[in-house]
N, C-alpha and C positions, 0 to 999 in steps of 0.2 A: 619629468613626469609626474614627479611627486611635489611641486612646485605648491606654493598656498592658493592661487589662483587655480592651477589644477583640481586640487583636493575640493575646494570650495564650488568648481562647476558640478563635480560627482556628488558631491553632496547634496546641491540643490536638485537634480534631476532625481536623486532617491527618496526627497524629501518628502512629495505626492503619496510615492507608494508607503512609506513609512507613518505617514498621519493618517492615512486611510487604515493600514493594519492595524495602529496601536488603538484608533479610534475602534474600529470594529471589534478589538480584542477586549478595550478597557470597559466600553459601554456592557457587555453583556456580564462580564464579571462583576463590575460594580453592581448591577441589577442583582447577580446572586450574593453576594455580599450584604447588600443591605437587607434582603430577605432573611439570610441566615442567622443576622445579628438581631432579627425583630423579636419582639418578648423578651429582651432581658437578655438574649442570647442562650436561651434555654436548647436551641436544637443545636447551636455548635457545641455546649458542654455534654449532651447527649449522645452526639454523633461519637467525638472526641474523645469519650471516657469509656464509650461501649466495647466490650471486649467482642461483639459481632461484629463491629467495625475492623478489628484488626484480623478477625477471622476471615472476612472477606477480603483483606490487604493481603493476608499471607497466601490465600488459596489465589489471587491474581498474580504475584508473584511467581509461584510455584508455579501455575500452567505457563507462564511468560517465559522462564528460565527453561523448564522441560521444553517447551515447545522450539525453542531459540537453540538449544542444546543438542537436540535430535535430529533439528535439520540442518545444522551446520555438519555434525557429525556425519550424517549420511551423506552429505552432499560431496565429502572431501574425496571417496575413492572415486567416484563418478568423474569429478573434477580433475582427479590426479589423470584419466585415461583420456579424459577429451583434450586435456591442455597438453599431453604429451605424443598422440597418437592421431594419425588421420584415417578414416574407416567409413564405408558407406553409411548413410546415415545419421552421420556425426553432426554435419550442419543442420538437418532437419530437428532432429532433438534439440540443439540449441536453440533454434527458432521456437520450438514448442514449448520449452520451459520459459523462454523470453514471454510467451502469450499469457503467463500468469500474473503480468504486470498489470494486464487490462482485464482480467476476469474478477467479476465484483464477488465478493466473498457470499454474497445471498446465493448465488450459482453453485458455489461448492456446498451450500447447506441442502440445496435442492438435488444435486447430482448424488450427494451420499444420501438422502433418503431414498431417492429411487434404487440406487443401486446396492446400497449397504445395509438396506433396513430389514426388519424381519419378514418381510412377503417383497424386499428387491431382488435385483436380477441375481445378483452374488450368492443370496442364500438360495434363492431359485434353483439355481446350478449345483448347489452343494447337497439339497434336498433330492434333486435329480438322481445323483450319483450316490450317495449315502443314505438316502431315505429322512422322511421330513422330521425326524428327532433331531437332525445332525446340526440342524440349523443353528446359526451363531447369533449371538446378542452382542452386536457391535455399537450399535448407537444408544443414544439417552445414557450416556456413562460418562466421567472423567477419561479415560483411554479416548473415547469418542473426539472430545474436544482436542486433544492432542494430535489425534491421527487427523483431524480436518486441519489444524494450524501446520502442521508437516506437509500435509499436501500443498497448501496453499504456497509455504513459505521454502520447502525445500528447492524449487527451481530459482528462487530468487538468490538464495546463497550459493546454488550450482554454478550460475550464471556469474555473479561477481566473483566467486573466488576463481572460476576458470579465464575468466579476464585478466585478474590479477596476475594467474600463473602464466598466461600467455605474454604479459609484457615485462616478464621479469629478464635481466640479464642473463643469458645462458652461461656467460663465462667462470660464473662463482661454482655451480655445481658440475661443468664441465672441468673444471681446475680441481675438485674434489674429487671426481674420478681418476683423473691422470694420474693423481698423488698417492693412488690405491684402497681410497676409500669405499666401502661398499655403498651400494643404492640406499639400503637402510641408513647408513650413517650421515651420506649426503642429504637423505631428506630430513631427519632430524636437527640436524646440525646445520644445515644451508638452506633449504629451500623451506622449512617449516618457518624459520625466523623471519625470513623475507616476507612469506605470505600472511604474516601474523597480522599486518593491518588489513588485508581483506578479510581474512577469517574472523576478526573482531567487528566489521564493520558490518558485516553479515549477520553477525550473533546480535549487535547492539539494536540494528535496524529491525530484524524479527522480532527480539525483546519488546522493543518500543510499539509495535503492530499488535503484537499478542496482548499485551498492556492493556490496550484500548478495545480489545475484542469485544465486540455484540451480537450480532446475528447467530455467530456460531456456537458461543456459550449458551444463548437464549434458547435456541431451537435443539443443538443436538446435546446438551447437558441433560437437558428433559428433567431437571431436578431444582429446587430453590436452594440448595446445597452447594450447588456447583454455580457461584455467583462471583463474577468479577465487580469492579468498583461502576463500572459504565454500566453494566446491566441492573445492577441494585439502584442507581438514579432514575433508570428508567422506571422500575417497578415502583421505585416511590412515587413516581409523577404520575403513571397511569394505573396501576393499579390500588395501592394504599392510597392514594389522593394525598399525600403529604407534601407538599409543597414546601414547606420550610425544611424538614429533615432531609428533601431530596437537594436543596441548596446547600446545607451543611456537608453532605456528602460529597456535592460537586466541589465545594470548597477543599475538603480534606482529599480529594483526589488528583486536584490541582496542586495543592503544596508537595504531595508525595512526588506527581510527575515533574514537578520542577527542578527538584532534586535528584531526579533521574537524568534531567538533561543537563543540569550540570554537571553531573560526574561523568556522565557521555563526554560533555563538551571538554571537560580537561583530559581526558583519556585520550582525546583526537586532536590535541592541539600540534602536536608533531604532524599532523596531516599538512598544515598550512605549508611546509617545506615539501617542494615539489620535485622529484627526482626527474633526470632527464632520461627519456628512454632510448639506450642506445640501438636496439635491434631485439626483436620477438623471438623467443626460444624456437628451436628447429623440431619438427615433429621424429620422433623415432622412428625405426623400421621395424615393422611388424612382422613377427614370426608365427609358427602356427599358434603357440600358447596365447599370443595378443591377440590372435583374431577370434579364439574361441571367448576369450575373455568379454572382447568388444562386443561379441554377438549375444554374450547373455547379459552384459550390461544394457544393452539397446532394447532387449527384449522385457527387461526388469523396468526400465522407464517408461518403455509404452505402456505397458500394465498397470503402471503407477498412476500416469496422468490421462490417459485417455479414456477408461469406461465409465468415470462419473460424466464426465463431460459429453460422452456419446450418447449416454443413458437420456438425457435427455430430451433432443430432437426426438429421439427413438418413442418415449413414452408421451411425446405429443401427439404421436399416432395411434396409440393403444389405449383402450378404455379399462375400467377395472375389471372388466371380464377377460382381458387380454386380446379381444377383437380389434381389428383395424377400424378406427373411426376418425372424422376431420371434424367432429364436435367443437375440439378446442379452438379448432382454426376459423371454424366459423363464428364463434364469439367474439373473435380478435376483431374481424370485421365487420361485424354487425352491430356490436355494443360501442355506443359511444364513451364510455369508461373507458375502456382499453386503447381505444383510438386516441383520448386525450391524454392517458398516460403514457403515450408512446412520443407524442408532441409535446409533454411536458418535459419527460426526462433529456430529452434531444436538446430544447431550447434552454432549458437549464444548464445541461451541461455544456452547451457551445457559448452562451455569453458567461460564464464563471470560467472557463479555460481561457477563454480569449483574453480578458481581464487578469486573469491571473499570469499569465505569461508575459504580457508587455509590463506589468509593474514588478514581476521578479527579474527581468532583464533590466530595468533601471536600477534594482537593487544588487545585484550580481554585480554590475558594471563599477557602481560605487565601492562597493565590497574590494573588489580585485585593484580599483585603482588606488583606493585610499588604505588598502592592505589591512583593512578592518576585519577583527572578528566578532563586532559588536552586532554588524548588520544581519548577517545570519543566525546569530542568538535571538534578536528580537523577532526574525520572522520565525522563529520555530515556537514563539509561544503560544501560538493557537494548538501546536501538540501538546503543551502542557495542560489544556482544558480537556481535549476530547470531544467527540462531535456531538454526543449527547448533551453535555454540560453545554457546549456552547448553542445547541438547540435550546436547551433549557432557559439559558439568559437571554437568547434573541426572543424567545416567545414570552418572557415575562415583560420585556420592552413592549413587545407588540398589544400586550392586553391592557397595561398601564396607560397607555396613549390611546385605548378604545379604537384602534385603526386596523384591528386584524380582520381586512377583509380579503379577498382572495388576491387583487394586486399586490396588498402589501404581504400578503405571503408568499406571493412570488419573490418578491423583492429582498424578503429576510431568507427564504431560502437560499437564492443566488449569493446573497452575501456571507451567509453560513460556509456555502462550497468553496468561496471564493478564498476564506480564510484558512480553510481545510487544506486546499489544493496550492496554494501560495509556497509553503514550506519545502515541498517536492521540486515545485517549478522552479524554485531558487536553487535547490541542491543540482538540478539536472542542467541549469542553465551556467553556474559560477564556475566549472570546470573550463566551459570554453571561454568566458571571459578571463581568469587566467591563463590561458593558454596563446592569447591572442599576443604575437610576439610585439614588444615594446619596442623594436625598431620601425615597424609599420607607423605607430602614432607618431612618433618623434618627425618621420620622414612627412607626415602630414603637416605638423607644426612647421617643419622646416620650409617647407610649400607656401606658408603663412596661412594657412586653413585654420580658421576658428576652432574653437572645442568643441563648440555644438556640429559645426560642420565634418569633424574628425568622428566625432559619434554617429552621424546618421550617414556617411558615405563610407567611413572605414569598418568600424566598430559593429554597428548594426547588421551590416550585409555577412559577417563572418560570422555572428551568430544563428544565422539563418537556419541550420543543420540543428543546433540545441534549443532554438524554439520551437521546431516542430516536434522535437520529440517531448519536449516539456510540455506543449498543446495537448498532444496525444495522451500523455500520462495524466494531465490534470483533468481532460476529456473524460478518460476511462474511470479515475476515482469520482469524478462528479455524476458520473452515469450510473454506476453501481452504489453511491452512496443511500444508507438506508437509516442509519442511525439517528443523525438529525433532522432529515425529512420527515420520521414518524413523529418526531416530537414538536416539530413544527407545523406540521399540514392539518392535524387535528380534524383530519377526515375531507377538509377541503379541497385539497390538491394531492394527486395520486399519480405517483411517477411508477415506472416498471418494478424496480425492485420493492416498492411498498405494496403495490398491488401482486407480487410475487408471495412476499411474506403474508398475506393476508389468504391468499389462496393455498398456501402451504398449512397454514392454522385452521382453515377449513377443509382439510384433506382433498382439495382438487388438486391432485395431482398432474394430471392431464392439462387443465388450464395453466397451472404452474410452469409446465414445461412446456407448453407452445410460447409463452411470454418469456419465459428464460429462453427459447431458441432463439427469439427475437433479440434479446438483449446478448446472448453469446455470438451471434452473427454480426451486430455492430461491433462488439468487444474484437472479432476476428477482424472485422473489415478496418478497424483502427490499428490494430496491429500489422495489418498486411500494407497498410499506407505508409506507416511509419518505418517498415522494413524496406522498403522499397529504394532509400538511399542508402541502407545500409552496405557497407562495403563488403566484398567477398574476400575472406581471411585468405591467405596466399601461404 
């Protein structure tokens, strides 16, 4: 399996993907480096020595840490119940929480503004019960940023921990209970250590997501003092018009994120050793106390997830005066800009996600067969730059080439989306590549099949389900991407998230809700298609 010819073959099939990835990564980064070091490196010295830079970094680290910590801690008690007991609506809540993987962050922003805003449905309900003076100031604050991040990422932690818990071999915890240990002792001494990989993975993944947060911080923070590195780069480009300083901030952000990724990589080296799953945990019997607890937890989860998202389609039919209106929907079907934004979003997402999956499959198989940790590391390089930084670098290349026409803009946006989705597609397909039994591949070689035939007729078909999940995930990420697209489009190309962002900025919440309903429907459709092949847990 790991002879020299086999290793060479798998290196060759991954080589085009690696070259494309490195080319698309190095070119924008080189443009940023070149601009940052112009004028004698004054922008580098200014940014790297400024106390404001480290204030922004401190805030970015703080909001990322708190968001990840709260998301993981709150997910634990829910995960315990969903992993150990079977009850009505259990599978529905799991599916509902998994839907968060396909919901763009701009929809979270819109849903929070409509539901939790000063005149949102939540505050209107409170005012109706307790009086108008009882309205709460939830948005446009630091807690609002953390709240929105937890809303977006709690389901992620919940799903990861539940799946890890269900895969645990129950013999260890059962043996502990048989030896007279209490449930508390068994949890802290047996279960928690064995769950630590899933818990830490959830924490680190959410931390990295929140570190590069953009639209949530920009809109819901409501103040320049709540600024992440990504938001600061965007403001330097579009508000201050300081391209050199923006490039210096981008370089600073890249160096910090690279250090974080290296630290994450070192802490997860042990994940290369995969444990053989003997059997999944059995569900415990439910008594009256557990049934009441399950009912309360289901209600809490539904009240947490549903209201902001359901408020979006509802608001699309209600005008500022609270009257029923179809005005926003008439605009969608009558304005060419809105129709174009839908076509742009779908076509860009389709092309970017298709390319992402095929490149990631080659990378995943090469990493699995060569037992290489370098390939996944190289694929995560775009994560070290951030979408706004990538957009800045690509935009500078386009401007310098004086080719920033609409077709070139399309191409640049697609390539940027491709770079951003490859790390997630690879992460989705790699477990499937590692799980392909070596016996099947050896049998193919025994039957005198070439390595290419083995790849086409054995490995490729066995990764079909993983490719589909990766495609759907990449499609959803590309469809909801707003950071890089805002930087690159320069008003020439409008996608659904960009148009929603603009409508929120102009306080046209009904129009934003109508477009948000379209985006939400597409995300839901993507999720439902992806869930059709999911096996029902027994």
